[in-house]
N, CA and C atoms as an extended XYZ file, in Angstrom:
510
Properties=species:S:1:pos:R:3:atomname:S:1:resname:S:1:resid:I:1 pbc="F F F"
N       -68.195       50.385      -22.823 N   MET     1
C       -67.526       49.111      -22.954 CA  MET     1
C       -68.564       48.053      -23.230 C   MET     1
N       -68.186       47.026      -23.951 N   GLY     2
C       -69.094       45.936      -24.246 CA  GLY     2
C       -68.318       44.656      -24.390 C   GLY     2
N       -69.009       43.594      -24.739 N   TRP     3
C       -68.336       42.323      -24.923 CA  TRP     3
C       -68.880       41.645      -26.157 C   TRP     3
N       -68.035       40.821      -26.755 N   LEU     4
C       -68.383       40.120      -27.979 CA  LEU     4
C       -68.055       38.646      -27.808 C   LEU     4
N       -68.920       37.801      -28.314 N   PHE     5
C       -68.590       36.392      -28.472 CA  PHE     5
C       -68.262       36.234      -29.947 C   PHE     5
N       -67.073       35.833      -30.255 N   TYR     6
C       -66.634       35.821      -31.637 CA  TYR     6
C       -66.106       34.447      -31.988 C   TYR     6
N       -66.646       33.859      -33.020 N   THR     7
C       -66.109       32.603      -33.524 CA  THR     7
C       -66.088       32.661      -35.036 C   THR     7
N       -64.939       32.436      -35.576 N   ASP     8
C       -64.769       32.356      -37.017 CA  ASP     8
C       -63.633       31.377      -37.228 C   ASP     8
N       -63.958       30.191      -37.669 N   ARG     9
C       -62.948       29.132      -37.802 CA  ARG     9
C       -61.880       29.470      -38.840 C   ARG     9
N       -62.149       30.452      -39.706 N   ARG    10
C       -61.157       30.831      -40.713 CA  ARG    10
C       -60.001       31.590      -40.091 C   ARG    10
N       -60.240       32.290      -38.967 N   VAL    11
C       -59.195       33.060      -38.298 CA  VAL    11
C       -58.439       32.103      -37.382 C   VAL    11
N       -57.144       31.970      -37.609 N   LYS    12
C       -56.371       30.942      -36.905 CA  LYS    12
C       -55.495       31.471      -35.771 C   LYS    12
N       -55.039       32.719      -35.856 N   THR    13
C       -54.111       33.213      -34.840 CA  THR    13
C       -54.784       34.281      -33.982 C   THR    13
N       -54.233       34.489      -32.797 N   TYR    14
C       -54.728       35.517      -31.890 CA  TYR    14
C       -54.647       36.897      -32.540 C   TYR    14
N       -53.529       37.180      -33.222 N   ALA    15
C       -53.347       38.494      -33.858 CA  ALA    15
C       -54.398       38.729      -34.940 C   ALA    15
N       -54.685       37.692      -35.738 N   ASP    16
C       -55.716       37.822      -36.776 CA  ASP    16
C       -57.093       38.029      -36.154 C   ASP    16
N       -57.349       37.315      -35.050 N   GLU    17
C       -58.638       37.452      -34.369 CA  GLU    17
C       -58.789       38.860      -33.788 C   GLU    17
N       -57.721       39.382      -33.179 N   LYS    18
C       -57.777       40.731      -32.624 CA  LYS    18
C       -57.979       41.769      -33.725 C   LYS    18
N       -57.343       41.571      -34.874 N   ALA    19
C       -57.526       42.483      -36.005 CA  ALA    19
C       -58.982       42.451      -36.486 C   ALA    19
N       -59.584       41.282      -36.481 N   GLU    20
C       -60.986       41.169      -36.888 CA  GLU    20
C       -61.902       41.860      -35.877 C   GLU    20
N       -61.594       41.749      -34.577 N   ILE    21
C       -62.377       42.444      -33.544 CA  ILE    21
C       -62.241       43.952      -33.750 C   ILE    21
N       -61.030       44.421      -34.039 N   ALA    22
C       -60.830       45.854      -34.291 CA  ALA    22
C       -61.646       46.299      -35.498 C   ALA    22
N       -61.677       45.479      -36.531 N   ARG    23
C       -62.462       45.820      -37.724 CA  ARG    23
C       -63.959       45.884      -37.388 C   ARG    23
N       -64.443       44.931      -36.580 N   LEU    24
C       -65.858       44.900      -36.224 CA  LEU    24
C       -66.265       46.075      -35.328 C   LEU    24
N       -65.328       46.536      -34.497 N   CYS    25
C       -65.653       47.586      -33.518 CA  CYS    25
C       -65.313       48.991      -33.995 C   CYS    25
N       -64.696       49.130      -35.141 N   SER    26
C       -64.333       50.444      -35.674 CA  SER    26
C       -65.105       50.666      -36.971 C   SER    26
N       -65.979       51.669      -36.958 N   PHE    27
C       -66.775       51.923      -38.162 CA  PHE    27
C       -67.289       53.350      -38.142 C   PHE    27
N       -67.820       53.779      -39.266 N   GLU    28
C       -68.356       55.126      -39.385 CA  GLU    28
C       -69.686       55.055      -40.124 C   GLU    28
N       -70.685       55.786      -39.608 N   THR    29
C       -71.971       55.911      -40.273 CA  THR    29
C       -72.110       57.357      -40.754 C   THR    29
N       -73.303       57.714      -41.202 N   ASP    30
C       -73.530       59.089      -41.646 CA  ASP    30
C       -73.437       60.094      -40.505 C   ASP    30
N       -73.691       59.631      -39.272 N   THR    31
C       -73.773       60.567      -38.144 CA  THR    31
C       -72.696       60.380      -37.090 C   THR    31
N       -72.094       59.197      -36.995 N   ARG    32
C       -71.127       58.962      -35.915 CA  ARG    32
C       -69.964       58.104      -36.371 C   ARG    32
N       -68.886       58.220      -35.597 N   LYS    33
C       -67.691       57.427      -35.842 CA  LYS    33
C       -67.371       56.659      -34.569 C   LYS    33
N       -67.091       55.378      -34.702 N   THR    34
C       -66.748       54.534      -33.567 CA  THR    34
C       -65.357       53.959      -33.799 C   THR    34
N       -64.483       54.115      -32.800 N   VAL    35
C       -63.103       53.648      -32.902 CA  VAL    35
C       -62.806       52.765      -31.689 C   VAL    35
N       -62.212       51.613      -31.944 N   LEU    36
C       -61.816       50.720      -30.868 CA  LEU    36
C       -60.675       51.353      -30.082 C   LEU    36
N       -60.824       51.432      -28.759 N   VAL    37
C       -59.788       51.995      -27.894 CA  VAL    37
C       -58.932       50.878      -27.315 C   VAL    37
N       -59.580       49.821      -26.822 N   LYS    38
C       -58.856       48.706      -26.212 CA  LYS    38
C       -59.696       47.455      -26.365 C   LYS    38
N       -59.046       46.334      -26.573 N   ALA    39
C       -59.722       45.044      -26.642 CA  ALA    39
C       -58.865       44.007      -25.936 C   ALA    39
N       -59.501       43.114      -25.208 N   SER    40
C       -58.774       42.014      -24.586 CA  SER    40
C       -59.678       40.794      -24.576 C   SER    40
N       -59.061       39.648      -24.564 N   LYS    41
C       -59.801       38.386      -24.627 CA  LYS    41
C       -59.631       37.635      -23.322 C   LYS    41
N       -60.740       37.187      -22.761 N   VAL    42
C       -60.734       36.355      -21.563 CA  VAL    42
C       -61.537       35.117      -21.918 C   VAL    42
N       -60.877       33.961      -21.933 N   GLY    43
C       -61.558       32.747      -22.386 CA  GLY    43
C       -61.927       32.914      -23.845 C   GLY    43
N       -63.215       32.771      -24.161 N   SER    44
C       -63.656       32.947      -25.546 CA  SER    44
C       -64.366       34.275      -25.746 C   SER    44
N       -64.338       35.146      -24.730 N   THR    45
C       -65.056       36.417      -24.802 CA  THR    45
C       -64.092       37.566      -25.009 C   THR    45
N       -64.405       38.400      -25.978 N   TRP    46
C       -63.637       39.620      -26.218 CA  TRP    46
C       -64.323       40.766      -25.502 C   TRP    46
N       -63.571       41.538      -24.730 N   TYR    47
C       -64.077       42.744      -24.089 CA  TYR    47
C       -63.502       43.925      -24.873 C   TYR    47
N       -64.377       44.846      -25.229 N   ALA    48
C       -63.934       45.944      -26.084 CA  ALA    48
C       -64.433       47.268      -25.540 C   ALA    48
N       -63.558       48.268      -25.559 N   ALA    49
C       -63.946       49.637      -25.216 CA  ALA    49
C       -63.795       50.453      -26.493 C   ALA    49
N       -64.824       51.216      -26.815 N   ALA    50
C       -64.810       52.001      -28.049 CA  ALA    50
C       -65.181       53.443      -27.737 C   ALA    50
N       -64.613       54.352      -28.521 N   LYS    51
C       -64.933       55.772      -28.377 CA  LYS    51
C       -65.863       56.162      -29.525 C   LYS    51
N       -66.999       56.756      -29.151 N   VAL    52
C       -67.977       57.187      -30.140 CA  VAL    52
C       -67.959       58.708      -30.206 C   VAL    52
N       -67.843       59.253      -31.409 N   THR    53
C       -67.931       60.697      -31.597 CA  THR    53
C       -68.958       60.974      -32.684 C   THR    53
N       -69.690       62.054      -32.507 N   MET    54
C       -70.663       62.482      -33.511 CA  MET    54
C       -69.922       63.298      -34.561 C   MET    54
N       -70.190       63.052      -35.823 N   LEU    55
C       -69.466       63.728      -36.904 CA  LEU    55
C       -69.783       65.215      -36.970 C   LEU    55
N       -70.981       65.607      -36.503 N   ASP    56
C       -71.329       67.031      -36.545 CA  ASP    56
C       -70.874       67.782      -35.295 C   ASP    56
N       -70.163       67.093      -34.387 N   GLY    57
C       -69.631       67.737      -33.192 CA  GLY    57
C       -70.583       67.785      -32.008 C   GLY    57
N       -71.827       67.353      -32.165 N   THR    58
C       -72.765       67.353      -31.042 CA  THR    58
C       -72.345       66.281      -30.046 C   THR    58
N       -72.716       66.473      -28.775 N   PRO    59
C       -72.338       65.461      -27.773 CA  PRO    59
C       -73.048       64.133      -28.051 C   PRO    59
N       -72.396       63.053      -27.643 N   VAL    60
C       -72.988       61.725      -27.765 CA  VAL    60
C       -74.141       61.629      -26.774 C   VAL    60
N       -75.247       61.002      -27.201 N   GLU    61
C       -76.421       60.906      -26.332 CA  GLU    61
C       -76.100       60.129      -25.062 C   GLU    61
N       -76.910       60.378      -24.038 N   ASP    62
C       -76.759       59.737      -22.733 CA  ASP    62
C       -76.952       58.231      -22.897 C   ASP    62
N       -75.958       57.455      -22.500 N   ALA    63
C       -76.036       56.001      -22.649 CA  ALA    63
C       -76.511       55.326      -21.374 C   ALA    63
N       -77.054       56.106      -20.420 N   THR    64
C       -77.551       55.479      -19.203 CA  THR    64
C       -78.975       54.973      -19.378 C   THR    64
N       -79.545       55.184      -20.551 N   TYR    65
C       -80.886       54.704      -20.874 CA  TYR    65
C       -80.838       53.949      -22.194 C   TYR    65
N       -81.691       52.945      -22.310 N   VAL    66
C       -81.887       52.281      -23.596 CA  VAL    66
C       -83.363       52.420      -23.944 C   VAL    66
N       -83.672       52.449      -25.216 N   THR    67
C       -85.052       52.580      -25.662 CA  THR    67
C       -85.554       51.205      -26.063 C   THR    67
N       -86.682       50.783      -25.449 N   ASP    68
C       -87.226       49.471      -25.781 CA  ASP    68
C       -88.063       49.536      -27.056 C   ASP    68
N       -88.610       48.398      -27.466 N   ALA    69
C       -89.368       48.311      -28.721 CA  ALA    69
C       -90.605       49.198      -28.716 C   ALA    69
N       -91.121       49.529      -27.528 N   ASP    70
C       -92.303       50.389      -27.435 CA  ASP    70
C       -91.941       51.866      -27.371 C   ASP    70
N       -90.660       52.199      -27.475 N   GLY    71
C       -90.229       53.592      -27.455 CA  GLY    71
C       -90.020       54.168      -26.065 C   GLY    71
N       -90.074       53.323      -25.031 N   ARG    72
C       -89.867       53.798      -23.660 CA  ARG    72
C       -88.383       53.799      -23.326 C   ARG    72
N       -87.937       54.837      -22.609 N   ASP    73
C       -86.557       54.889      -22.127 CA  ASP    73
C       -86.463       54.102      -20.830 C   ASP    73
N       -85.595       53.096      -20.802 N   ILE    74
C       -85.404       52.237      -19.637 CA  ILE    74
C       -84.006       52.496      -19.085 C   ILE    74
N       -83.903       52.885      -17.798 N   PRO    75
C       -82.564       53.094      -17.223 CA  PRO    75
C       -81.744       51.797      -17.237 C   PRO    75
N       -80.503       51.890      -17.657 N   VAL    76
C       -79.623       50.724      -17.694 CA  VAL    76
C       -79.467       50.142      -16.287 C   VAL    76
N       -79.514       51.007      -15.284 N   ARG    77
C       -79.401       50.532      -13.899 CA  ARG    77
C       -80.509       49.533      -13.582 C   ARG    77
N       -81.736       49.770      -14.065 N   TRP    78
C       -82.839       48.839      -13.809 CA  TRP    78
C       -82.550       47.468      -14.414 C   TRP    78
N       -81.935       47.474      -15.587 N   ILE    79
C       -81.601       46.205      -16.237 CA  ILE    79
C       -80.579       45.452      -15.383 C   ILE    79
N       -79.579       46.181      -14.879 N   GLY    80
C       -78.582       45.559      -14.011 CA  GLY    80
C       -79.191       45.037      -12.717 C   GLY    80
N       -80.098       45.815      -12.126 N   GLU    81
C       -80.742       45.371      -10.885 CA  GLU    81
C       -81.595       44.133      -11.120 C   GLU    81
N       -82.295       44.085      -12.255 N   GLN    82
C       -83.103       42.909      -12.572 CA  GLN    82
C       -82.203       41.689      -12.779 C   GLN    82
N       -81.065       41.881      -13.421 N   HIS    83
C       -80.102       40.790      -13.614 CA  HIS    83
C       -79.641       40.240      -12.266 C   HIS    83
N       -79.328       41.136      -11.325 N   VAL    84
C       -78.884       40.691      -10.003 CA  VAL    84
C       -79.993       39.913       -9.302 C   VAL    84
N       -81.234       40.408       -9.385 N   ARG    85
C       -82.353       39.702       -8.751 CA  ARG    85
C       -82.570       38.323       -9.361 C   ARG    85
N       -82.561       38.240      -10.689 N   GLU    86
C       -82.907       36.992      -11.359 CA  GLU    86
C       -81.752       36.000      -11.426 C   GLU    86
N       -80.555       36.472      -11.767 N   ASP    87
C       -79.448       35.563      -12.038 CA  ASP    87
C       -78.489       35.385      -10.874 C   ASP    87
N       -78.478       36.317       -9.931 N   CYS    88
C       -77.538       36.239       -8.809 CA  CYS    88
C       -78.259       36.064       -7.480 C   CYS    88
N       -79.542       35.703       -7.511 N   GLN    89
C       -80.368       35.509       -6.319 CA  GLN    89
C       -80.320       36.712       -5.378 C   GLN    89
N       -80.295       37.907       -5.961 N   GLY    90
C       -80.369       39.128       -5.172 CA  GLY    90
C       -79.072       39.570       -4.524 C   GLY    90
N       -77.979       38.871       -4.776 N   ARG    91
C       -76.698       39.191       -4.143 CA  ARG    91
C       -75.661       39.458       -5.230 C   ARG    91
N       -74.933       40.541       -5.081 N   ILE    92
C       -73.877       40.841       -6.044 CA  ILE    92
C       -72.614       40.111       -5.605 C   ILE    92
N       -72.136       39.165       -6.422 N   PRO    93
C       -70.935       38.422       -6.033 CA  PRO    93
C       -69.706       39.328       -6.017 C   PRO    93
N       -68.843       39.114       -5.037 N   SER    94
C       -67.596       39.870       -4.978 CA  SER    94
C       -66.570       39.217       -5.905 C   SER    94
N       -65.475       39.902       -6.134 N   LEU    95
C       -64.402       39.339       -6.938 CA  LEU    95
C       -63.868       38.066       -6.274 C   LEU    95
N       -63.805       38.067       -4.959 N   ALA    96
C       -63.344       36.877       -4.233 CA  ALA    96
C       -64.294       35.703       -4.466 C   ALA    96
N       -65.614       35.977       -4.529 N   ASP    97
C       -66.572       34.909       -4.815 CA  ASP    97
C       -66.268       34.255       -6.156 C   ASP    97
N       -65.983       35.071       -7.162 N   TRP    98
C       -65.697       34.533       -8.488 CA  TRP    98
C       -64.392       33.747       -8.476 C   TRP    98
N       -63.345       34.324       -7.880 N   PHE    99
C       -62.042       33.675       -7.915 CA  PHE    99
C       -62.011       32.367       -7.137 C   PHE    99
N       -62.751       32.276       -6.028 N   THR   100
C       -62.716       31.038       -5.248 CA  THR   100
C       -63.423       29.897       -5.952 C   THR   100
N       -64.246       30.200       -6.944 N   ARG   101
C       -64.979       29.146       -7.637 CA  ARG   101
C       -64.430       28.823       -9.022 C   ARG   101
N       -63.400       29.544       -9.439 N   ILE   102
C       -62.783       29.243      -10.729 CA  ILE   102
C       -61.922       27.997      -10.558 C   ILE   102
N       -62.157       27.022      -11.403 N   GLN   103
C       -61.332       25.821      -11.393 CA  GLN   103
C       -60.210       26.031      -12.409 C   GLN   103
N       -58.969       26.168      -11.952 N   PRO   104
C       -57.868       26.451      -12.886 CA  PRO   104
C       -57.718       25.362      -13.945 C   PRO   104
N       -57.524       25.792      -15.150 N   GLU   105
C       -57.239       24.915      -16.286 CA  GLU   105
C       -55.862       25.295      -16.805 C   GLU   105
N       -55.175       24.366      -17.450 N   PRO   106
C       -53.807       24.667      -17.916 CA  PRO   106
C       -53.721       25.903      -18.813 C   PRO   106
N       -54.708       26.147      -19.658 N   TRP   107
C       -54.639       27.284      -20.570 CA  TRP   107
C       -54.788       28.618      -19.855 C   TRP   107
N       -55.225       28.611      -18.591 N   MET   108
C       -55.434       29.854      -17.852 CA  MET   108
C       -54.146       30.397      -17.246 C   MET   108
N       -53.102       29.604      -17.187 N   ALA   109
C       -51.894       30.006      -16.460 CA  ALA   109
C       -50.680       30.122      -17.371 C   ALA   109
N       -50.893       30.416      -18.628 N   ASN   110
C       -49.784       30.538      -19.569 CA  ASN   110
C       -48.866       29.325      -19.521 C   ASN   110
N       -49.478       28.165      -19.423 N   GLY   111
C       -48.715       26.924      -19.497 CA  GLY   111
C       -48.203       26.386      -18.183 C   GLY   111
N       -48.469       27.042      -17.059 N   GLN   112
C       -47.952       26.534      -15.797 CA  GLN   112
C       -49.003       26.684      -14.708 C   GLN   112
N       -49.289       25.579      -14.025 N   ILE   113
C       -50.221       25.595      -12.890 CA  ILE   113
C       -49.528       24.928      -11.716 C   ILE   113
N       -49.639       25.532      -10.557 N   ASP   114
C       -49.073       24.947       -9.346 CA  ASP   114
C       -50.054       23.906       -8.832 C   ASP   114
N       -49.774       22.653       -9.110 N   ARG   115
C       -50.662       21.568       -8.675 CA  ARG   115
C       -50.344       21.125       -7.242 C   ARG   115
N       -49.319       21.722       -6.615 N   ALA   116
C       -48.944       21.314       -5.263 CA  ALA   116
C       -49.974       21.747       -4.230 C   ALA   116
N       -50.659       22.860       -4.479 N   SER   117
C       -51.623       23.328       -3.489 CA  SER   117
C       -52.905       22.519       -3.601 C   SER   117
N       -53.472       22.111       -2.470 N   PRO   118
C       -54.704       21.327       -2.511 CA  PRO   118
C       -55.861       22.186       -3.023 C   PRO   118
N       -56.738       21.552       -3.786 N   GLU   119
C       -57.894       22.247       -4.330 CA  GLU   119
C       -59.165       21.610       -3.789 C   GLU   119
N       -60.162       22.442       -3.517 N   MET   120
C       -61.444       21.910       -3.086 CA  MET   120
C       -62.127       21.190       -4.235 C   MET   120
N       -62.166       21.814       -5.388 N   GLY   121
C       -62.812       21.221       -6.552 CA  GLY   121
C       -64.325       21.241       -6.425 C   GLY   121
N       -65.003       21.529       -7.516 N   GLY   122
C       -66.457       21.526       -7.510 CA  GLY   122
C       -67.035       22.666       -6.693 C   GLY   122
N       -68.338       22.614       -6.496 N   ASP   123
C       -69.039       23.630       -5.717 CA  ASP   123
C       -68.906       23.294       -4.239 C   ASP   123
N       -68.303       24.169       -3.422 N   PRO   124
C       -68.123       23.842       -2.007 CA  PRO   124
C       -69.453       23.668       -1.269 C   PRO   124
N       -70.514       24.326       -1.756 N   ARG   125
C       -71.817       24.154       -1.091 CA  ARG   125
C       -72.300       22.720       -1.185 C   ARG   125
N       -72.048       22.069       -2.322 N   GLU   126
C       -72.461       20.674       -2.484 CA  GLU   126
C       -71.703       19.771       -1.523 C   GLU   126
N       -70.393       19.996       -1.390 N   ALA   127
C       -69.591       19.191       -0.464 CA  ALA   127
C       -70.055       19.413        0.972 C   ALA   127
N       -70.348       20.665        1.317 N   TRP   128
C       -70.826       20.977        2.667 CA  TRP   128
C       -72.173       20.299        2.928 C   TRP   128
N       -73.109       20.399        1.962 N   MET   129
C       -74.428       19.764        2.140 CA  MET   129
C       -74.312       18.253        2.300 C   MET   129
N       -73.374       17.638        1.562 N   ALA   130
C       -73.165       16.193        1.687 CA  ALA   130
C       -72.655       15.845        3.086 C   ALA   130
N       -71.748       16.660        3.625 N   GLU   131
C       -71.235       16.394        4.975 CA  GLU   131
C       -72.313       16.608        6.030 C   GLU   131
N       -73.161       17.625        5.841 N   VAL   132
C       -74.264       17.853        6.783 CA  VAL   132
C       -75.233       16.673        6.731 C   VAL   132
N       -75.598       16.247        5.518 N   ALA   133
C       -76.557       15.152        5.356 CA  ALA   133
C       -76.042       13.844        5.946 C   ALA   133
N       -74.721       13.613        5.868 N   SER   134
C       -74.158       12.365        6.394 CA  SER   134
C       -73.821       12.472        7.877 C   SER   134
N       -74.017       13.647        8.483 N   GLY   135
C       -73.759       13.814        9.910 CA  GLY   135
C       -72.300       14.049       10.250 C   GLY   135
N       -71.450       14.332        9.254 N   ARG   136
C       -70.029       14.557        9.534 CA  ARG   136
C       -69.751       15.965       10.047 C   ARG   136
N       -70.709       16.905        9.883 N   THR   137
C       -70.512       18.260       10.395 CA  THR   137
C       -71.850       18.867       10.794 C   THR   137
N       -71.772       19.781       11.758 N   VAL   138
C       -72.952       20.557       12.149 CA  VAL   138
C       -72.671       22.040       11.949 C   VAL   138
N       -71.507       22.337       11.336 N   LEU   139
C       -71.125       23.721       11.120 CA  LEU   139
C       -71.964       24.351       10.015 C   LEU   139
N       -72.149       25.661       10.112 N   GLY   140
C       -72.767       26.403        9.023 CA  GLY   140
C       -71.791       26.486        7.857 C   GLY   140
N       -72.301       26.873        6.696 N   LEU   141
C       -71.469       26.886        5.493 CA  LEU   141
C       -70.213       27.728        5.672 C   LEU   141
N       -70.351       28.970        6.156 N   GLN   142
C       -69.180       29.836        6.266 CA  GLN   142
C       -68.158       29.283        7.261 C   GLN   142
N       -68.617       28.768        8.400 N   ASP   143
C       -67.691       28.175        9.369 CA  ASP   143
C       -67.006       26.944        8.781 C   ASP   143
N       -67.759       26.135        8.046 N   TRP   144
C       -67.199       24.946        7.416 CA  TRP   144
C       -66.136       25.333        6.387 C   TRP   144
N       -66.438       26.367        5.571 N   LEU   145
C       -65.455       26.834        4.590 CA  LEU   145
C       -64.196       27.349        5.278 C   LEU   145
N       -64.376       28.119        6.368 N   ASP   146
C       -63.215       28.637        7.112 CA  ASP   146
C       -62.366       27.488        7.648 C   ASP   146
N       -63.030       26.458        8.170 N   GLU   147
C       -62.301       25.310        8.715 CA  GLU   147
C       -61.538       24.580        7.606 C   GLU   147
N       -62.187       24.387        6.454 N   ARG   148
C       -61.530       23.716        5.324 CA  ARG   148
C       -60.341       24.532        4.832 C   ARG   148
N       -60.505       25.856        4.759 N   THR   149
C       -59.418       26.722        4.310 CA  THR   149
C       -58.235       26.624        5.270 C   THR   149
N       -58.511       26.619        6.571 N   ALA   150
C       -57.443       26.496        7.568 CA  ALA   150
C       -56.746       25.143        7.447 C   ALA   150
N       -57.523       24.069        7.227 N   GLU   151
C       -56.934       22.739        7.062 CA  GLU   151
C       -56.026       22.687        5.828 C   GLU   151
N       -56.488       23.293        4.723 N   MET   152
C       -55.679       23.294        3.501 CA  MET   152
C       -54.411       24.113        3.707 C   MET   152
N       -54.516       25.221        4.433 N   SER   153
C       -53.354       26.064        4.697 CA  SER   153
C       -52.345       25.311        5.568 C   SER   153
N       -52.858       24.618        6.600 N   ASP   154
C       -51.978       23.835        7.468 CA  ASP   154
C       -51.294       22.719        6.694 C   ASP   154
N       -52.045       22.055        5.803 N   ALA   155
C       -51.472       20.962        5.014 CA  ALA   155
C       -50.394       21.479        4.079 C   ALA   155
N       -50.585       22.669        3.524 N   ALA   156
C       -49.595       23.241        2.609 CA  ALA   156
C       -48.316       23.632        3.346 C   ALA   156
N       -48.435       23.971        4.639 N   GLN   157
C       -47.272       24.409        5.409 CA  GLN   157
C       -46.607       23.265        6.162 C   GLN   157
N       -47.240       22.082        6.192 N   ALA   158
C       -46.677       20.951        6.927 CA  ALA   158
C       -45.380       20.501        6.266 C   ALA   158
N       -44.386       20.138        7.078 N   PRO   159
C       -43.113       19.688        6.505 CA  PRO   159
C       -43.302       18.362        5.773 C   PRO   159
N       -42.512       18.155        4.718 N   THR   160
C       -42.567       16.897        3.976 CA  THR   160
C       -41.798       15.843        4.753 C   THR   160
N       -41.890       14.584        4.335 N   SER   161
C       -41.194       13.506        5.043 CA  SER   161
C       -39.682       13.713        4.992 C   SER   161
N       -39.146       14.257        3.878 N   ASP   162
C       -37.707       14.527        3.784 CA  ASP   162
C       -37.281       15.558        4.822 C   ASP   162
N       -38.093       16.592        5.022 N   THR   163
C       -37.775       17.642        5.981 CA  THR   163
C       -37.790       17.069        7.395 C   THR   163
N       -38.783       16.205        7.690 N   ARG   164
C       -38.862       15.603        9.032 CA  ARG   164
C       -37.630       14.759        9.310 C   ARG   164
N       -37.186       13.986        8.321 N   SER   165
C       -36.013       13.119        8.565 CA  SER   165
C       -34.755       13.955        8.761 C   SER   165
N       -34.640       15.105        8.077 N   GLU   166
C       -33.494       15.966        8.257 CA  GLU   166
C       -33.510       16.575        9.655 C   GLU   166
N       -34.702       16.950       10.138 N   VAL   167
C       -34.819       17.527       11.476 CA  VAL   167
C       -34.469       16.490       12.512 C   VAL   167
N       -34.941       15.243       12.337 N   ALA   168
C       -34.698       14.181       13.308 CA  ALA   168
C       -33.203       13.777       13.346 C   ALA   168
N       -32.563       13.808       12.167 N   SER   169
C       -31.161       13.381       12.149 CA  SER   169
C       -30.217       14.531       12.476 C   SER   169
N       -30.697       15.779       12.408 N   GLY   170
C       -29.848       16.951       12.601 CA  GLY   170
C       -29.604       17.239       13.997 C   GLY   170
């Protein structure tokens, strides 16, 4: 599987763009044939899975190594580990880490976003550091996040003023 960043202003529709991705990912050389199996678009990135077969029937070479410019075989795992060390500060983010930091945009929800739920907005670490610096909290980051999440949950479940008046008059 791989990913493509694709921009071509001449292609106007999603279907035309997907057809162009299929054309780019499906090809045949003298020794191998590559066929697009599945493609999907997330934001501006196309993710594509392709099946490679050798035309002479031999097995496809091991893709767990890449060969660098000096002819050395480098395990793909080492590249991934280096990425985690350099770009993720040594920690592999969980799916929950990614989802809690995505700021919903209208185009992400097929035209509908529930704006009723309160949103933290921005990087929660920055908000926490600002509260620590101003003396409004002495909690650690995780405890502060848990407290904020509980407050947002309580606020979402609190009755509205119309509900309170119905309860009082009922």
